[in-house]
N, C-alpha and C positions, 0 to 999 in steps of 0.2 A: 219368652224371656225379653226379647227386644221390645215387645209391646209394653211389658211391665216396666222396663227401664225408661221407656219413653214417657209413660204415665207418671213415674216418679219425678223425672226432670220437669215435666209440665206442672206438677204440683209445687215443686220447689220454685219454679219461675213465677207461678201465681202468688205464692206466699211472699216472694221478694217484691213483687209489684204492690201487694197490699201493704207490706212494711214501708216501702217508699212513700206510698200514698198517705199513710198514717203519719210518717215523719214530716211530710210536707204540710199536713194540716196543723201540726203543733209548732212549725218552724217560725222563728227560732225559740228554743227553750233554754238556751245557754249563750254565753258571749260568742261573738263571731270575730275571727281574726282576719284583719285586712292587711295583707302583706304588700308593702310599698317598696318598689325597686330603687328608691332614691333616699338620700339622707333627710333627716328631720329639718323642717324649715324651708325646704325647696317647694317648687310649684306643685309637684306631684303629691307631696306630703300635705300641703294645704288643701288640695282637692279631696284627698282621701279623708282628712279630718272633717271637712265641711259636710261632705255627703254622709260620713260615718255618724256624725252627731245627729243629723236629721233621720237617718235610718234607725238609730237607737231610740229616738223619740217616738217614731211611728211603730216600731216592732217590739218595743219593750225589753230589748236586750242590748248590751253594750257592743258596739263595733270597735274593736281595739286595734289601733294602728300599730303595725310591727314593721319597722324600717329594716330592710335587708339590701343595702346598696352593694354595688360591686359587679364586675363582669358584664357591664352593659345591660343589666337587668336579668341576666341569665340565672344568677344565684336565687333571686326572689322567685322567678318563674319556676325553676326546678323544685323549689320548696312547695309551691302550690300543686304542681303536677304530681308530686309524690303524696300529697295529702289525701285523706279520705274524701270521697265525692259526696259529702253530706251537707254542703252549704255552709260549713263552719270555718272554712279557710278559703278566702277570696284573694284575688290578685288585682292590684292597681298597676296595670301595665303602662309604661311610658312610651314615648315616640320611638325609642330604640327597638321596641318590639317589632316594628315594621322595617327597621334598618338591618338588624342583626342577620337575617337570612342571606344578605348580600355580603356581609363582612366577616362572619364567623364560619369557618369551614365545617366544624363539627359541633353542632348544637345538641345537647343531650336530651332533646325532646322534640316532638313534632307538634307545632302549635295548633294545627287543625285537628290532629288525632287526640291530643292529650289535654286540650283545654276547650271549654265551652264559653262562647261569647255571652255577655249579659247586657252591657250598655256602654256606649261611648259617653263619658262623663263631662269632659272639658276640653277646650281648645284655647291655645294662647298664641298669638302671632309674634313673629319677630318684627323688628323695625329696621328699615334701611336708613342708616345714618352715615353722613359724610363729614370729613373735616371742613370746617366753615370756610377755609381758604380755597377749597376746591371749586372751580367754576362750573358747578352742576347743582341746580336747584330743583331738578325734577329727574324722574327716571329716564325720560327721553334725552335730556341733556347729558346724563351720566353715560348712557349708551353711545351717544355721539362722541363724547370725549374718549371713551374706551376704544371705540373703533378708530379714532384718530391717533391713538397711542397704543397699538397692540403690544401686549406683554409688559406694559409700563405701569399700569394701575394695580394696586395691591388691596386685597380685602383681608381683614383679620377675623379670626374665630377663636373660640375658647378651646379648640383642640381638634385633632383629626377625627373626622366622622361625626363631629358634634352637629346639632341641628343647624347652627348658624354657618358651619362650614358647608354642609350639604345644601343649604339655601343659596349660598354663593355659587356652588357648582351647578345647581338647577338654573340659576340666573344666567350663568355663563353659557349653558347649553341652549336655553330657550331664547335668549337675546342675541345669540351668535356673537359673543364678544370674547376677546382673549385677555383674561385677567388672571392675576397670580395670587394664590392663597398663601397666607402666613398664619401658622398655628401658634397660639400662645397658651400659657398654662392658666386657663380660666377666663371667664367673661370680663372681670375688671381689668386684667392685663390687656385684653384685646381692645377695650375701650380707651385705655391710656395710649395705646398705639395710634388710634385714630385721632385722638385729641392732640397728640404731639406731632402728627403728620408722618409718623413712621409707616403707617398704612393709610390709604386714602378713604376707605369706607368699610362698613361691616353690616351684616344682617344680625343685629344684636337682639338679645332678649329685652323685653320691656323693663324689667326691674333694673338692669345694669345700664340702660341707656336713657330712660325718660328724664331722670334728674339732670343729666349732663346736657340733654337737648334743651330743657327749660332754662338752664343757666347760660345757654348760648355757646357752650363749649363743643357741641356737636350740632349739626343741622339735620333735622328729621325730614326725610324725603318721602318715604312711603311705608306702609305696613304690608306684611306679607300674607294677611288673611284674604279669603275670597271676597269678603265684603268689608267695608270700613269698620274700624273698631269703635264702638259707640263712645267710649270715654275720650277718644281722640278723633272725633268725626271729621275734623278739619283736614286731617292728613289722608291723602288718597291711597289706594292700594297699588301695588306693583302691577297687578293685572289691568287696572283701568288706565294706567299711565304708560302703556306701551308694550307690555308683555302679556297679552291675553292668555288666560288659563293658568297664570302663575299663582301658586299657593304653597305656602310653607307654614306649618303650625306645629307647635309643641302640643301634644295631646295626651290624655289620660283615659284609660278604659278599664272597666271592671270585667274580669273573667273568673271562671270557676273551673275546678278539675272536671275533666270529661266524666260522663256518666253521673254527674250530679242530677238528681231527679228534676224533670222538666217543670214540675209544679213549683219547686223552690226557685229555679231560675226565673220563672214567670213572676213570682212575688218580688224578687229583687229588681227585675227589669221594670215592672210596673211602678214601684216606688221611686226608682231612679228617674223615670220619665216625669212623674208627678212633682218630685222635688225640684227638678231642673226648671219647671215652669213657674215656681213660686216667685213673685216679684221681688220680695225682700231678699230671698236667697240669691237671685240673679244679680241684684245690685251689689250685694256683698262680695260675690265671687268676681264680678267685673272689677271692683276696686282692687282685689287681690291679684288681678291679672289673668283670669281665666273665664272664658264664656261657657256657661253650662250648656250641655248638649242634650243629654237624656234621651238617647235613641233606644229602639228595640234591638233585640239580639241580631236579627237578620241584617239590619242596617250596619251594625258594628262589624259583622262578619265581612260584608262587602267592602266596608271602609278599610279594614286591615288588609284584605286582598289587594285593593288598589294601592295602598301604601307600600306593600312589599314589591309590587310590580314597578311602581314609580321610582323607588330608591334603587332598585336593581338596575334600571336604565341609567340613573344619575351616577351611581358608583362605577358602573362600567365605563361611562363617558369620561369620568374623572380619573380612570386608571387605578382605582382602589380595588385591591384583590383580597379575597377571603384569607384570613390568617388562622 
């Protein structure tokens, strides 16, 4: 009886493998839903639509962007976790995906168990900007000034645990400076604070700061990427300006439900890597504020692990506790 039962299960398993293999051969044969954890018009949305358009052209089916903001990305992620693992529901995961494990006490899924990495799609740096009246024209001068005035310099952000807040906390930790965080309701308000002198500096997103910097209302000191940002190549990085190893980027990654057939994941990863290398695509994305990455799945998995560990250390140092 046990032998017969084992044979039945082996047959079912073999049939399932064949079914998955056949599905992968014809993938996709209907529209694919790309769940984005942020609102329409934001950086993540632009990345999803840019890649989605190219994937549609290459694979012959529409990649439809479905914006599901809220909950720091948890709502969108849970939608994908609960979807059929057939390649027709994908997640555009934002930076909060690597931060949430440190700040949310009860996440209703396990990112490693319930999701499969596909490709890191894009990265966007923040920019360190200061009030023009502040006597600091470089990262080194800002560090010297902060050390001479412990607890007196303020940096603004778009909110608690936002990317630019945590960039400031990372800077505080790595540069060994005593600076004070002020949270505002959104990036524009945080920029108004620096322009007015209510706060001295900020690690701001490029879209909210670059225009003000070009107009002379803010002074651009450094970018937070590992290497210089090509459209702003004259601006040094924080890492090369006195804080080696410093990097803070807003990023976007493609993931799928766990148990999605490997052949389908490979198709998506392959095309994401090829799209990211297209010169015209790269130029367009850079203008929109995101640098295409196009990694394989293993590279993305390591990247997410590193992000989770990095922000766990930063949030602990900042005294931010899971809620």
